[in-house]
C-alpha positions, 0 to 999 in steps of 0.5 A, spaced: 499 499 499 504 504 498 503 507 492 496 509 494 492 511 499 487 506 498 486 499 495 478 499 491 477 492 490 470 490 487 471 482 487 467 477 483 468 470 485 465 463 486 464 462 494 468 457 496 475 462 494 473 467 499 478 468 504 479 464 511 479 467 517 485 472 517 487 480 520 490 484 517 493 493 520 490 495 515 481 498 515 477 495 511 469 497 509 466 491 506 459 491 502 456 485 500 453 486 492 452 478 492 451 473 497 449 470 503 450 466 510 455 467 516 460 472 519 465 473 525 468 479 526 473 479 532 468 476 538 461 476 534 458 471 529 451 474 526 448 472 519 449 476 514 445 479 508 446 482 501 446 489 501 450 489 509 456 494 509 461 492 514 467 497 516 472 494 520 478 497 524 485 494 523 488 487 527 480 484 528 480 477 525 474 477 521 471 471 516 465 471 511 461 464 510 458 465 503 452 461 502 454 456 496 446 456 493 446 464 494 449 467 488 448 470 481 447 467 475 455 466 474 454 461 481 459 468 483 458 471 490 460 479 489 463 485 494 467 491 495 472 493 499 476 498 501 483 497 504 486 503 507 492 505 513 491 510 519 497 513 517 493 515 510 488 518 515 493 522 519 496 525 512 489 527 510 489 531 517 494 534 517 494 536 509 487 538 510 484 541 517 477 540 514 478 532 514 479 533 521 474 533 525 472 527 521 478 523 521 478 523 529 472 520 530 473 515 525 480 513 528 476 512 536 471 508 533 476 500 536 469 496 534 466 494 528 460 496 526 454 495 520 452 501 517 444 503 517 440 506 515 440 513 511 447 511 512 449 504 509 445 508 503 449 514 502 456 510 504 453 505 498 452 511 494 458 513 494 461 505 492 457 504 486 460 511 483 468 509 485 466 502 481 465 507 475 469 512 477 477 513 474 483 513 479 482 521 481 475 521 481 476 514 486 481 519 491 476 525 491 470 520 493 474 516 497 474 523 501 467 524 502 467 516 504 470 519 510 466 522 513 461 518 512 464 512 514 466 517 521 458 517 522 457 511 526 451 513 531 445 508 530 449 503 527 450 495 529 455 493 533 459 487 529 464 484 533 471 487 536 476 483 540 480 490 544 479 489 552 480 482 552 483 478 558 488 472 556 484 468 558 478 471 554 482 472 548 485 464 548 479 462 547 476 467 542 484 463 538 479 457 539 473 459 537 475 462 530 480 457 529 475 451 529 470 456 525 474 457 519 476 449 520 471 445 523 469 441 516 475 437 516 478 433 522 481 437 528 486 435 532 487 436 540 494 436 539 493 442 533 489 446 536 492 446 543 499 448 538 495 454 536 493 457 542 500 456 546 498 451 551 500 444 553 494 438 551 493 436 558 491 444 561 488 445 554 483 440 556 482 442 563 482 450 559 476 448 554 471 443 561 473 449 564 471 456 559 466 452 555 463 446 559 464 442 553 470 438 551 475 440 544 470 435 541 464 437 542 465 444 542 467 442 533 461 438 534 457 444 536 459 449 531 458 442 525 452 442 527 449 449 527 453 450 520 449 444 518 443 446 521 444 453 517 445 449 510 439 445 511 435 452 511 437 456 506 440 451 500 437 445 497 442 440 498 442 433 502 441 431 508 448 427 506 450 432 503 450 437 508 452 432 514 459 432 510 460 439 508 458 440 515 465 436 518 460 428 519 463 422 516 458 418 520 451 420 518 447 415 523 451 419 528 451 426 525 442 424 526 443 423 534 447 429 535 443 434 531 436 431 534 440 431 541 441 439 539 435 442 536 429 436 538 428 435 532 430 431 525 434 434 520 429 431 515 423 435 519 428 442 518 428 440 512 420 440 511 419 447 516 424 451 511 421 459 508 415 458 503 419 461 497 413 464 496 412 468 503 419 470 501 418 473 495 413 478 498 416 480 504 422 481 500 419 485 495 412 488 498 413 488 506 421 490 507 421 496 503 416 500 506 421 500 514 425 506 509 419 510 511 421 509 518 426 513 522 433 511 522 433 505 528 427 502 525 430 502 517 431 494 513 436 494 516 433 493 523 427 488 521 432 483 516 435 482 523 429 481 527 428 476 522 435 472 523 435 472 531 427 470 529 429 464 525 435 462 530 431 462 536 425 458 532 430 453 530 433 451 537 425 450 540 421 444 538 413 445 533 416 452 530 413 454 525 418 458 521 413 461 517 408 464 522 416 466 526 418 469 520 412 473 517 411 476 525 418 479 524 416 481 518 412 485 521 412 487 528 414 493 526 409 496 521 405 500 526 411 505 525 407 508 519 402 512 524 407 514 530 410 509 535 407 510 542 401 504 539 405 501 533 405 495 536 397 495 536 397 498 529 402 492 526 397 487 529 392 491 525 396 491 519 399 484 518 392 481 520 389 485 515 393 483 509 391 479 504 397 476 502 397 472 509 390 472 510 390 467 503 396 463 505 395 462 514 389 459 518 385 464 521 389 461 528 395 462 525 393 469 524 391 469 531 397 467 533 401 471 529 397 478 531 398 477 538 405 475 536 406 482 533 402 486 538 407 483 544 413 484 542 414 491 544 421 491 549 416 496 555 411 490 555 412 488 562 407 482 561 410 476 558 407 475 552 402 469 550 405 464 545 411 462 544 412 466 537 410 472 540 417 470 546 421 469 539 419 476 536 420 479 542 427 477 544 430 477 537 428 486 537 433 486 542 440 488 542 443 487 549 450 491 548 455 494 553 457 500 549 451 501 544 446 502 550 451 507 555 452 511 548 444 511 547 444 513 554 449 519 554 446 522 548 439 521 551 442 525 558 445 530 553 439 532 549 434 533 554 438 533 561 443 539 558 443 542 566 447 536 568 454 536 569 459 530 567 458 527 574 450 528 573 449 524 567 454 518 569 449 518 575 443 518 571 446 512 566 448 508 571 442 508 574 438 507 567 443 501 567 440 498 573 434 499 573 433 496 567 438 491 566 441 491 573 439 484 577 433 487 579 432 491 573 425 490 569 428 487 562 427 480 562 430 474 557 424 470 555 428 464 552 434 463 556 437 459 549 438 467 545 444 470 545 441 476 549 442 472 556 449 472 554 450 480 553 445 480 559 450 475 563 456 480 560 453 487 562 451 485 569 458 484 570 461 491 567 454 493 571 458 490 577 465 493 575 465 500 578 472 501 575 470 499 568 464 502 568 466 509 569 473 509 564 467 506 558 463 511 560 468 517 560 471 514 554 465 515 551 462 521 554 468 524 551 467 523 543 459 525 544 462 532 548 467 533 543 464 531 537 
């Protein structure tokens, strides 16, 4: 990268040629043009979808696992990536003082983020222009891109690798290594060597930190990948098992039934109806473009993905119902926020497509689920679909929650000083997320259970929460 300020990489390749888990000292901005699947960035593994745009700070390990069934007509996935050095940003800040505030905000970013709403659309438009631009025109667009990337308020956290203890970092290295190599045989010796431990100590470490042996841990990863392939492709069950790393189909079926309480065959029979998926993607999700930045298409896609993930972990769930309820859950925002949950139910129950494809009883259950999803609702949702959508609609991340609390406080309580804002923020965290807080985890198997546990540990650590508050408060007040 010595001869250019940045590298613009416009790639179209078959899914199997995507690079494995890696990290590098450059910043990376990536847009998925065609493709879907799973992405792992630092400490976070989540579904990815076409159109998402991710910013990854330097030295955070990451890998994209593309679904081989979601390609273009040539069998390729496509993405745009831009790579640039921190030194490039420093040089631009010195040469163009007008850029310094934007560059300062950008360089303060320590976690990967997924852009949403208008910000995502703005960056996507700039990347589209850069695809057809000359090198000198791209340089001009790059300056606009820096300004756009620096605005990360409201973005969805997508992973970080900082502030980990030695134990956490070692466990993260195990997770990334196994996630990248689960399709082949993984030996105890090689993973122990990878994290710098002898075999005996590593076995104790795994059991203590995960409650599983290495083989159990790897099989758990393989089963999750198999579930994803069963739901998102038409490949045979045997093919899915082999590609997930299982050589014995009988053994695969037994482990799968034990983990998910259903057989691979029953999962295959309960895929999302293609007609329903087309209707939601073409007629429902685009309506979210009318709403505020926190409730754009990125938000509903996240809720859909999390709902389907939760549905896969429960027995006797109609995935089509979970999918539809998640898709409609916030449409009532068209009439304002106060009664949006009630209006969303009315919209779902009056939708002609829904009435033609679901029974009256199914529509009633989905309607209750949509109405019961609201986070401020004190009572338990009336049915399991309500539990799923309510849980999927949450994203518990300590840094995001603290930042939003500070932003709210600065807007609505300008008379408070730093200590006043700190007390208000900690009070909000304790009242909502503390051990006696009003927030409830409806489904213990959701990712939110672990996230809430991490947040409670943060709340209980005065030094850690103070340091995080001060950093974010400084960023917000300096901005």
